[in-house]
Each structure stands twice: as structure tokens, then as C-alpha cells.
BAZAVEX-347979 format. One line per 3 residues: number of its first residue (from 1); their letters; for each residue x, y, z of C-alpha. Coordinates in nm, 2 decimals, padded with zeros to 4 digits. Example, Ala and Ser with C-alpha at 12.3 -4.5 7.8 and 13.67 -1.06 7.14 Angstrom:
1) AS) 01.23/-00.45/00.78 ~ 01.37/-00.11/00.71
//
This chain:
1) MAL) 03.45/03.46/-04.29 ~ 03.60/03.38/-03.97 ~ 03.69/03.01/-03.88
4) RPS) 03.58/02.88/-03.51 ~ 03.84/02.70/-03.31 ~ 03.84/02.31/-03.40
7) GFI) 03.75/02.27/-03.02 ~ 03.42/02.49/-03.02 ~ 03.16/02.23/-03.13
10) PFV) 03.28/01.96/-02.88 ~ 03.29/02.24/-02.63 ~ 02.93/02.35/-02.69
13) LAC) 02.80/01.97/-02.70 ~ 02.99/01.93/-02.39 ~ 02.83/02.25/-02.20
16) SLV) 02.49/02.13/-02.32 ~ 02.51/01.77/-02.18 ~ 02.64/01.94/-01.84
19) STA) 02.31/02.18/-01.83 ~ 02.09/01.87/-01.95 ~ 02.20/01.66/-01.69
22) ATG) 02.18/01.92/-01.43 ~ 01.79/01.98/-01.49 ~ 01.73/01.63/-01.43
25) APC) 01.71/01.52/-01.81 ~ 01.54/01.33/-01.97 ~ 01.25/01.48/-01.72
28) GKN) 01.37/01.85/-01.81 ~ 01.39/01.95/-01.46 ~ 01.46/01.80/-01.10
31) ISL) 01.11/01.65/-00.97 ~ 01.02/01.75/-00.63 ~ 00.89/01.48/-00.43
34) AYY) 00.76/01.42/-00.07 ~ 00.77/01.09/00.13 ~ 00.55/01.05/00.44
37) ELG) 00.63/00.82/00.72 ~ 00.41/00.51/00.73 ~ 00.51/00.16/00.82
40) ALY) 00.71/-00.04/00.55 ~ 00.62/00.23/00.31 ~ 00.89/00.49/00.47
43) QRT) 01.04/00.46/00.79 ~ 01.33/00.56/01.01 ~ 01.57/00.30/01.11
46) PNG) 01.73/00.28/01.43 ~ 02.05/00.48/01.29 ~ 01.83/00.76/01.16
49) EHT) 01.85/00.68/00.80 ~ 01.51/00.62/00.61 ~ 01.38/00.30/00.44
52) GID) 01.08/00.16/00.28 ~ 00.90/00.02/-00.05 ~ 00.85/00.40/-00.15
55) KDV) 01.22/00.48/-00.12 ~ 01.32/00.17/-00.30 ~ 01.08/00.23/-00.60
58) VDE) 01.17/00.60/-00.63 ~ 01.53/00.51/-00.62 ~ 01.48/00.25/-00.90
61) LAK) 01.26/00.49/-01.10 ~ 01.53/00.77/-01.09 ~ 01.82/00.51/-01.19
64) RSG) 01.61/00.35/-01.52 ~ 01.43/00.69/-01.60 ~ 01.73/00.92/-01.55
67) CAF) 01.50/01.16/-01.37 ~ 01.66/01.32/-01.07 ~ 01.43/01.35/-00.76
70) DTR) 01.49/01.62/-00.49 ~ 01.31/01.42/-00.20 ~ 01.20/01.55/00.15
73) LES) 00.97/01.42/00.43 ~ 00.64/01.59/00.49 ~ 00.31/01.52/00.64
76) RVR) 00.04/01.41/00.45 ~ -00.19/01.72/00.51 ~ 00.10/01.93/00.36
79) IWT) 00.18/01.71/00.07 ~ -00.17/01.73/-00.07 ~ -00.17/02.10/-00.01
82) QLE) 00.14/02.15/-00.17 ~ 00.05/01.94/-00.48 ~ -00.28/02.12/-00.53
85) TGK) -00.11/02.47/-00.52 ~ 00.16/02.37/-00.74 ~ 00.43/02.38/-00.47
88) LDA) 00.51/02.02/-00.51 ~ 00.57/01.78/-00.80 ~ 00.52/01.45/-00.70
91) TVS) 00.44/01.21/-00.38 ~ 00.43/00.83/-00.33 ~ 00.15/00.55/-00.27
94) GIA) -00.15/00.80/-00.31 ~ -00.49/00.69/-00.36 ~ -00.69/00.87/-00.60
97) SPE) -01.03/01.05/-00.55 ~ -01.24/01.30/-00.75 ~ -01.10/01.60/-00.56
100) RLK) -00.73/01.47/-00.61 ~ -00.77/01.39/-00.98 ~ -00.84/01.77/-01.06
103) FAQ) -00.50/01.84/-00.98 ~ -00.30/01.51/-00.99 ~ -00.23/01.20/-01.20
106) FIP) -00.17/00.85/-01.07 ~ 00.05/00.59/-01.17 ~ -00.06/00.25/-00.99
109) YFT) 00.23/00.05/-00.85 ~ 00.07/-00.15/-00.58 ~ -00.29/-00.25/-00.44
112) ARN) -00.37/-00.33/-00.05 ~ -00.67/-00.39/00.15 ~ -00.74/-00.31/00.53
115) RLI) -00.78/-00.57/00.78 ~ -00.96/-00.54/01.11 ~ -00.71/-00.61/01.41
118) LHR) -00.85/-00.71/01.73 ~ -00.71/-00.82/02.08 ~ -00.70/-01.20/02.07
121) EQA) -00.88/-01.22/02.38 ~ -01.18/-01.00/02.24 ~ -01.20/-01.20/01.93
124) AGI) -01.41/-01.48/02.02 ~ -01.79/-01.44/01.87 ~ -01.69/-01.16/01.66
127) VDL) -01.75/-01.33/01.33 ~ -01.82/-01.04/01.12 ~ -01.87/-00.66/01.09
130) NAF) -02.24/-00.68/01.24 ~ -02.12/-00.90/01.53 ~ -01.87/-00.59/01.62
133) LND) -02.17/-00.36/01.56 ~ -02.38/-00.54/01.79 ~ -02.16/-00.53/02.08
136) PAL) -02.18/-00.16/02.22 ~ -01.87/-00.21/02.45 ~ -01.62/-00.22/02.14
139) RIG) -01.45/00.07/02.02 ~ -01.22/00.14/01.73 ~ -00.93/00.37/01.65
142) VVK) -00.87/00.52/01.31 ~ -00.65/00.77/01.18 ~ -00.83/01.07/01.11
145) GFR) -00.87/01.12/00.75 ~ -00.80/00.77/00.64 ~ -01.02/00.62/00.38
148) HGP) -01.06/00.24/00.42 ~ -01.31/00.15/00.11 ~ -01.66/00.18/00.08
151) TYD) -01.78/-00.11/00.29 ~ -01.57/-00.01/00.58 ~ -01.62/00.34/00.58
154) AWL) -01.99/00.27/00.58 ~ -01.96/00.06/00.86 ~ -01.73/00.33/01.04
157) DRL) -02.00/00.59/01.00 ~ -02.27/00.37/01.20 ~ -02.00/00.32/01.45
160) RAM) -01.94/00.70/01.48 ~ -02.29/00.76/01.52 ~ -02.27/00.56/01.83
163) GRV) -01.96/00.76/01.95 ~ -01.76/00.44/01.92 ~ -01.47/00.57/01.67
166) QEI) -01.18/00.76/01.82 ~ -01.00/00.96/01.55 ~ -00.64/00.97/01.59
169) ADI) -00.37/01.19/01.41 ~ -00.09/00.95/01.38 ~ -00.10/00.58/01.29
172) DDV) 00.16/00.51/01.56 ~ -00.04/00.66/01.82 ~ -00.33/00.41/01.70
175) YRL) -00.10/00.15/01.77 ~ -00.01/00.27/02.12 ~ -00.33/00.31/02.23
178) FRH) -00.43/-00.05/02.11 ~ -00.12/-00.18/02.30 ~ -00.25/-00.01/02.61
181) QRI) -00.61/-00.16/02.54 ~ -00.76/00.17/02.53 ~ -00.93/00.07/02.19
184) DAM) -01.05/-00.27/02.09 ~ -01.01/-00.28/01.72 ~ -00.80/-00.09/01.46
187) LSL) -00.79/-00.11/01.07 ~ -00.48/-00.15/00.90 ~ -00.30/-00.22/00.57
190) PTA) -00.01/-00.48/00.56 ~ 00.24/-00.24/00.46 ~ 00.16/-00.05/00.78
193) FVP) 00.09/-00.36/01.04 ~ 00.35/-00.59/00.94 ~ 00.64/-00.39/01.10
196) LLK) 00.41/-00.21/01.34 ~ 00.29/-00.50/01.50 ~ 00.65/-00.62/01.57
199) RYA) 00.74/-00.28/01.67 ~ 00.49/-00.29/01.92 ~ 00.54/-00.65/02.04
202) LED) 00.18/-00.75/01.93 ~ 00.23/-01.01/01.70 ~ 00.11/-01.31/01.88
205) KVV) -00.17/-01.10/02.07 ~ -00.40/-00.99/01.80 ~ -00.63/-01.17/01.55
208) TLD) -00.59/-01.01/01.19 ~ -00.92/-01.07/00.99 ~ -00.96/-01.05/00.62
211) WVP) -01.34/-00.94/00.61 ~ -01.36/-00.74/00.29 ~ -01.13/-00.92/00.04
214) NEQ) -01.27/-00.76/-00.26 ~ -01.21/-00.40/-00.17 ~ -00.85/-00.33/-00.29
217) LVH) -00.73/00.04/-00.25 ~ -00.49/00.13/-00.57 ~ -00.19/00.31/-00.44
220) GLV) 00.02/00.50/-00.71 ~ 00.31/00.76/-00.79 ~ 00.13/01.07/-00.77
223) LSR) 00.24/01.35/-01.03 ~ 00.10/01.72/-01.03 ~ -00.09/01.79/-01.35
226) SQI) 00.06/02.16/-01.38 ~ 00.40/02.08/-01.27 ~ 00.47/01.76/-01.48
229) SPQ) 00.49/01.75/-01.84 ~ 00.29/01.47/-02.05 ~ 00.66/01.35/-02.17
232) TFQ) 00.78/01.29/-01.84 ~ 00.44/01.13/-01.70 ~ 00.46/00.90/-02.01
235) LLN) 00.85/00.80/-01.91 ~ 00.77/00.73/-01.58 ~ 00.46/00.54/-01.64
238) ATL) 00.67/00.28/-01.88 ~ 00.95/00.28/-01.65 ~ 00.69/00.17/-01.35
241) RKM) 00.53/-00.05/-01.59 ~ 00.86/-00.25/-01.66 ~ 00.94/-00.27/-01.32
244) RSD) 00.63/-00.44/-01.27 ~ 00.65/-00.68/-01.56 ~ 01.02/-00.76/-01.48
247) GTL) 00.94/-00.87/-01.12 ~ 01.15/-00.57/-00.98 ~ 00.83/-00.43/-00.78
250) LRI) 00.77/-00.79/-00.64 ~ 01.12/-00.84/-00.51 ~ 01.09/-00.47/-00.37
253) YNR) 00.79/-00.56/-00.16 ~ 00.89/-00.91/-00.06 ~ 01.19/-00.76/00.10
256) HIG) 00.98/-00.53/00.32 ~ 00.67/-00.74/00.40 ~ 00.73/-01.11/00.28
259) ADY) 00.62/-01.31/00.02 ~ 00.26/-01.37/00.09 ~ 00.15/-00.99/00.11
262) ARQ) 00.41/-00.91/-00.15 ~ 00.22/-01.12/-00.40 ~ -00.12/-00.95/-00.31
265) MLN) 00.00/-00.62/-00.37 ~ -00.01/-00.66/-00.74 ~ -00.36/-00.84/-00.71
268) DLP) -00.60/-00.64/-00.94 ~ -00.34/-00.38/-01.02 ~ -00.49/-00.14/-01.30
271) DSP) -00.28/-00.14/-01.64 ~ -00.37/00.24/-01.70 ~ -00.30/00.54/-01.51
274) Q) -00.56/00.76/-01.37
//
């Protein structure tokens, strides 16, 4: 019976560890994840780098879970197409819908609700959604394809029927049109309007109205049902829950949008994934 060299077992073990690390253990493979640019969630700095809530969450998630993420920047339309066709494993701050739940699972990590933003000089007398609806001169701009919650979406449909909604491809273009008074109002989440009002020098020129306080939109880490194993899903879910319970998520949110809105992002956050 031939004897193995004394260094054989440690050598094999070492090779196994290297191979496991290269495949993104304990997740079994590197997870492809796409970001999209949107305000404080993910934005380019003047020096060309990216920063934001979603980047900090993913960086911390990778450090704690041991999972490796291969990240890239994509458009929102391409992200959902690639997730549905199995060409992408994950994305960030996604909102579940019946259609999306067919091909993806969601681990919630913040909530947010839309505010109606008006030019300060136009806000007098606009006391509720009906007051805006009843003034035929007022127009609103929204990002094409965005959902704003049941109340706002139904209200927007009534305005669309009157030809008073301008559908715009990019959120920065919404803010540019608003700044040049081409539209009178816009709907936006704190994760967008906190940095964008500052970027476009609008902070002291607007009124921000919280008219639908009970309709929180739940945003989550989005994981492909076909590409992410149940074990990896459970690991990432447990890691995100720990980040929430130990205050890590609150600190990340506070860093990017301030203490008041940061606390609101954890209000009514579901405990269970979708």
C-alpha cells in the first residue's frame, strides 16, 4: 500500500479553501448585483466614484456574510429584464409586485413614502390632493414607470385623464424641469429629494407636503429565485436582520439623509421576506 506524502492532506485542504474562496463562499458563487443611480441610494461623487445607502448596505452585507458580490451599474429597465431572464442575480432597493414575485424574492431593509413637492409661491391654497386636482393650471411631473402607492397612483390617473401629468424618463430631468418651472409639482421619496433639492438649489424654494403618511413603500434586497439558492437567501436574510437589530442600518441611513428621515426608514418595516 503506497504511502501519501506527509504534506498531501494539508495541501489538498489548502487547495479546497482557495477554491471555495474563489467561488464566493459561503454563497457558493459570486453574486452578480446591479445598482441604479437614484439620489442618496446610489450616486456619483464629483471625483467619479459612487456612494450611497445601497452601496453601504451591500458592502456591509458582504463583509458580514462572506458572500462576494460582482457589482455593476445598470438602468432600472435592464435590471428587471435581466432578473426575469436569469441573467442577473440581485439588485437593491426594489419594490415587490405580483409580477416581480414570480421571479424574485425580496428581503426588506427600509420603507419610504412619497411627498408632494410644490413651488413655495404656488402652495398657498393647495391644502390637499383635491385642491390640486381642482386647479386646472397645475401640472405634475413623474418618472415614467414609477409607482407611488395606491392613493397617489389613483390621483395621478385622474390627472392623466386631464392631460396634466408629464411622464419623464429620468428623475434628474424631473428636477430640472421643476427648477425651470416647466412643471408645478413632483412626487419624490426622501432618499431622492434630500440630495436632489440640494443639488438643484431648491431647498428654500419648495414646500414638501406629507399628505399620505400611511402608505409606506417597502424596499428590499432583490434576489433571483432561479439563481440564488435557498441557503444563500437565508444567510443574507439573517445578516440583514442583524444589521437592522444592531443599529447598523440606522447609522447608514443617518449618514446619507439625516436623523429624522433615517428613523422613518425603519418604520413599519416587515420582519419577513417576500
